[in-house]
C-alpha positions as a Markdown table, in Angstrom:
| # | Residue | x | y | z |
|---|---|---|---|---|
| 1 | Met | 6.6 | 0.4 | 21.7 |
| 2 | Arg | 8.6 | -2.8 | 21.3 |
| 3 | Arg | 11.8 | -3.1 | 19.2 |
| 4 | Met | 13.8 | -6.2 | 18.3 |
| 5 | Arg | 17.3 | -6.3 | 17.1 |
| 6 | Met | 18.0 | -8.6 | 14.1 |
| 7 | Leu | 21.1 | -10.4 | 15.3 |
| 8 | Arg | 22.0 | -11.9 | 11.9 |
| 9 | Thr | 21.9 | -8.6 | 10.0 |
| 10 | Gly | 22.4 | -6.0 | 12.6 |
| 11 | Phe | 19.3 | -4.1 | 11.3 |
| 12 | Leu | 16.6 | -2.8 | 13.6 |
| 13 | Leu | 13.2 | -4.2 | 13.0 |
| 14 | Thr | 10.3 | -2.3 | 14.5 |
| 15 | Leu | 7.0 | -4.1 | 14.6 |
| 16 | Ser | 4.1 | -2.0 | 13.4 |
| 17 | Pro | 0.4 | -2.1 | 12.9 |
| 18 | Ala | -1.5 | -2.2 | 9.6 |
| 19 | Ser | -1.2 | 1.5 | 9.0 |
| 20 | Ser | 0.3 | 3.8 | 6.4 |
| 21 | Asp | 1.7 | 6.0 | 9.2 |
| 22 | Pro | 5.4 | 5.1 | 9.5 |
| 23 | Ala | 5.4 | 6.6 | 13.0 |
| 24 | Ala | 2.7 | 4.2 | 14.3 |
| 25 | Val | 4.5 | 1.3 | 16.0 |
| 26 | Thr | 3.1 | -1.7 | 18.0 |
| 27 | Gln | 3.8 | -5.4 | 18.4 |
| 28 | Gly | 0.5 | -6.8 | 17.1 |
| 29 | Ser | 0.6 | -7.1 | 13.3 |
| 30 | Val | 3.7 | -9.1 | 12.4 |
| 31 | Thr | 2.4 | -12.6 | 11.8 |
| 32 | Ser | 5.7 | -14.3 | 12.6 |
| 33 | Leu | 9.4 | -13.7 | 13.2 |
| 34 | Cys | 10.6 | -17.3 | 12.8 |
| 35 | Leu | 14.3 | -17.8 | 12.4 |
| 36 | Tyr | 14.8 | -14.1 | 11.6 |
| 37 | Arg | 12.4 | -14.1 | 8.7 |
| 38 | Met | 9.8 | -11.4 | 8.9 |
| 39 | Glu | 6.2 | -12.0 | 7.9 |
| 40 | Gly | 3.2 | -9.7 | 7.7 |
| 41 | Lys | 3.3 | -5.9 | 8.2 |
| 42 | Ala | 6.5 | -4.4 | 9.4 |
| 43 | Lys | 8.6 | -1.2 | 9.7 |
| 44 | Tyr | 12.1 | -2.0 | 8.7 |
| 45 | Ile | 15.0 | 0.5 | 9.3 |
| 46 | Leu | 18.0 | 0.1 | 7.1 |
| 47 | Pro | 21.5 | 1.2 | 8.1 |
| 48 | Thr | 21.2 | 4.1 | 5.6 |
| 49 | Glu | 18.2 | 5.4 | 7.7 |
| 50 | Thr | 15.9 | 4.5 | 4.8 |
| 51 | Ile | 12.7 | 3.1 | 6.3 |
| 52 | Tyr | 10.5 | 0.4 | 4.7 |
| 53 | Val | 6.9 | 0.3 | 5.9 |
| 54 | Gly | 4.7 | -2.4 | 4.4 |
| 55 | Glu | 4.1 | -6.1 | 3.9 |
| 56 | Met | 6.8 | -8.7 | 4.1 |
| 57 | Lys | 6.9 | -12.4 | 3.3 |
| 58 | Asp | 9.8 | -14.8 | 4.1 |
| 59 | Gly | 12.0 | -11.9 | 5.1 |
| 60 | Met | 11.5 | -9.9 | 1.9 |
| 61 | Phe | 9.4 | -6.9 | 0.8 |
| 62 | His | 6.3 | -8.5 | -0.6 |
| 63 | Gly | 2.9 | -6.8 | -1.2 |
| 64 | Lys | 2.3 | -3.1 | -0.8 |
| 65 | Gly | 5.1 | -1.1 | 0.8 |
| 66 | Thr | 6.8 | 2.2 | 0.9 |
| 67 | Leu | 10.5 | 3.2 | 1.2 |
| 68 | Tyr | 11.0 | 6.5 | 3.0 |
| 69 | Phe | 14.4 | 8.0 | 2.2 |
| 70 | Pro | 16.3 | 10.3 | 4.5 |
| 71 | Ser | 16.2 | 13.0 | 1.8 |
| 72 | Gly | 12.4 | 13.2 | 2.2 |
| 73 | Ser | 11.6 | 11.4 | -1.0 |
| 74 | Gln | 9.6 | 8.1 | -1.1 |
| 75 | Tyr | 9.0 | 5.1 | -3.3 |
| 76 | Asp | 5.5 | 3.5 | -3.1 |
| 77 | Ala | 5.5 | 0.1 | -4.7 |
| 78 | Ile | 4.0 | -3.3 | -5.1 |
| 79 | Trp | 6.7 | -5.8 | -4.2 |
| 80 | Glu | 7.1 | -9.4 | -5.2 |
| 81 | Asn | 9.7 | -11.5 | -3.4 |
| 82 | Gly | 11.9 | -8.5 | -2.7 |
| 83 | Leu | 11.6 | -6.9 | -6.2 |
| 84 | Ala | 9.5 | -3.8 | -7.1 |
| 85 | Ile | 7.0 | -4.8 | -9.7 |
| 86 | Lys | 5.2 | -1.5 | -10.0 |
| 87 | Gly | 5.9 | 1.8 | -8.2 |
| 88 | Thr | 5.9 | 5.5 | -8.0 |
| 89 | Tyr | 8.8 | 7.7 | -6.9 |
| 90 | Thr | 8.1 | 11.1 | -5.3 |
| 91 | Phe | 10.9 | 13.6 | -4.7 |
| 92 | Ala | 11.0 | 15.5 | -1.5 |
| 93 | Asp | 9.7 | 18.6 | -3.2 |
| 94 | Gly | 6.5 | 16.8 | -4.3 |
| 95 | Leu | 7.6 | 16.1 | -8.0 |
| 96 | His | 6.3 | 12.7 | -9.1 |
| 97 | Tyr | 8.6 | 10.7 | -11.4 |
| 98 | Glu | 6.8 | 9.3 | -14.5 |
| 99 | Glu | 8.6 | 6.7 | -16.5 |
| 100 | Lys | 6.6 | 7.5 | -19.6 |
| 101 | Asn | 6.0 | 11.1 | -20.8 |
| 102 | Trp | 8.7 | 12.5 | -18.5 |
| 103 | His | 9.1 | 16.1 | -19.4 |
| 104 | Tyr | 10.9 | 17.5 | -16.4 |
| 105 | Cys | 14.3 | 18.9 | -17.1 |
| 106 | Asp | 14.5 | 17.5 | -20.6 |
| 107 | Gly | 16.1 | 19.1 | -23.6 |
| 108 | Tyr | 13.1 | 21.4 | -24.2 |
| 109 | Asp | 12.5 | 22.7 | -20.7 |
| 110 | Arg | 15.5 | 23.1 | -18.4 |
| 111 | Arg | 13.6 | 24.8 | -15.6 |
| 112 | Phe | 13.9 | 23.5 | -12.0 |
| 113 | Tyr | 10.7 | 22.1 | -10.4 |
| 114 | Thr | 10.6 | 25.1 | -8.0 |
| 115 | Glu | 10.7 | 27.4 | -11.1 |
| 116 | Ile | 7.8 | 25.6 | -12.7 |
| 117 | Leu | 5.8 | 26.0 | -9.5 |
| 118 | Asn | 6.9 | 29.5 | -8.5 |
| 119 | Gly | 7.9 | 31.1 | -11.9 |
| 120 | Leu | 11.2 | 32.3 | -13.2 |
| 121 | Lys | 13.3 | 34.9 | -11.5 |
| 122 | Pro | 14.1 | 38.2 | -13.1 |
| 123 | Ala | 16.9 | 38.4 | -15.7 |
| 124 | Gly | 20.3 | 38.3 | -14.1 |
| 125 | Met | 19.2 | 36.4 | -11.1 |
| 126 | Ala | 19.9 | 32.8 | -12.2 |
| 127 | Gln | 18.7 | 29.9 | -10.0 |
| 128 | Leu | 21.5 | 27.4 | -9.7 |
| 129 | Thr | 19.7 | 24.5 | -8.1 |
| 130 | Asn | 16.1 | 23.4 | -7.4 |
| 131 | Met | 16.7 | 24.6 | -3.8 |
| 132 | Asp | 16.7 | 28.4 | -3.7 |
| 133 | Pro | 18.9 | 29.7 | -2.3 |
| 134 | Pro | 21.3 | 26.8 | -3.0 |
| 135 | Arg | 23.2 | 24.9 | -0.3 |
| 136 | Lys | 26.6 | 26.2 | 0.7 |
| 137 | Ile | 29.2 | 23.7 | -0.5 |
| 138 | Pro | 32.3 | 23.2 | 1.6 |
| 139 | Lys | 35.5 | 24.4 | -0.2 |
| 140 | Gly | 36.9 | 21.8 | -2.5 |
| 141 | Tyr | 33.8 | 19.6 | -2.3 |
| 142 | Tyr | 31.0 | 18.9 | -4.9 |
| 143 | Asp | 27.3 | 18.9 | -4.4 |
| 144 | Cys | 26.2 | 15.7 | -6.1 |
| 145 | Gly | 22.5 | 15.9 | -5.3 |
| 146 | Asp | 22.3 | 13.5 | -2.3 |
| 147 | Gly | 25.3 | 14.9 | -0.4 |
| 148 | Phe | 28.8 | 16.4 | -0.7 |
| 149 | Tyr | 31.6 | 14.6 | -2.5 |
| 150 | Asn | 35.2 | 14.9 | -1.4 |
| 151 | Pro | 37.4 | 14.2 | -4.5 |
| 152 | Val | 40.5 | 13.6 | -2.4 |
| 153 | Thr | 38.9 | 10.7 | -0.3 |
| 154 | Arg | 36.3 | 9.8 | -3.0 |
| 155 | Val | 33.6 | 9.6 | -0.3 |
| 156 | Val | 30.1 | 11.0 | -0.6 |
| 157 | Lys | 28.5 | 12.0 | 2.7 |
| 158 | Asp | 24.9 | 13.1 | 3.0 |
| 159 | Tyr | 24.1 | 16.7 | 4.0 |
| 160 | Arg | 24.2 | 15.7 | 7.7 |
| 161 | Asn | 27.8 | 14.5 | 7.2 |
| 162 | Cys | 26.9 | 10.7 | 7.4 |
| 163 | Phe | 28.7 | 8.3 | 5.1 |
| 164 | Leu | 26.7 | 7.4 | 1.9 |
| 165 | Arg | 29.2 | 5.6 | -0.4 |
| 166 | Asn | 32.6 | 5.5 | -2.0 |
| 167 | Ala | 32.6 | 6.8 | -5.5 |
| 168 | Asp | 34.1 | 4.6 | -8.3 |
| 169 | Asp | 36.0 | 6.0 | -11.2 |
| 170 | Asp | 32.9 | 6.6 | -13.3 |
| 171 | Glu | 31.0 | 8.4 | -10.6 |
| 172 | His | 34.1 | 10.4 | -9.7 |
| 173 | Glu | 34.4 | 11.5 | -13.3 |
| 174 | Trp | 30.7 | 12.4 | -13.6 |
| 175 | Ile | 30.6 | 14.4 | -10.4 |
| 176 | Thr | 33.8 | 16.4 | -11.1 |
| 177 | Arg | 32.5 | 17.1 | -14.7 |
| 178 | Thr | 28.9 | 18.0 | -14.0 |
| 179 | Cys | 28.3 | 19.0 | -10.3 |
| 180 | Arg | 28.6 | 22.4 | -8.6 |
| 181 | Lys | 31.9 | 22.8 | -6.7 |
| 182 | Gly | 32.5 | 24.8 | -3.5 |
């Protein structure tokens, strides 16, 4: 296994073979790495621990490629000069997002995906989240779906306590109005 540190960006680039397996890593398939611009097939690890596995051209996602998110979800797409042209998002629980005809959690059917798969619980045993039993939320924090939000510091950290982002005023208002509080 050979790893190269990208000096200009601080990101870690792992050269990988022409494989859909993100764990498979070798030197052979990257066509060039001239002046810090990646070409060919690569495995690219972003600072957020999101991993891109796929084709690159002139240092950008280009061709077929997949983003693997730390939450377990993934985005398979066709990329053109760094922009996703066509893609499919799959949540960690296996639910596929469909831009058209999306009926999950709409105004007519408010069940969680796990309730659709496993059926509803008996009366009086409400399911509060898609995860059953739900995560325990630290006191004073909010569960905003990708991590816990501290309204005092206005920081969202993932469920492993790693920094995700600072919340702006709009996000702060939305989280405190709609998300579960510990």
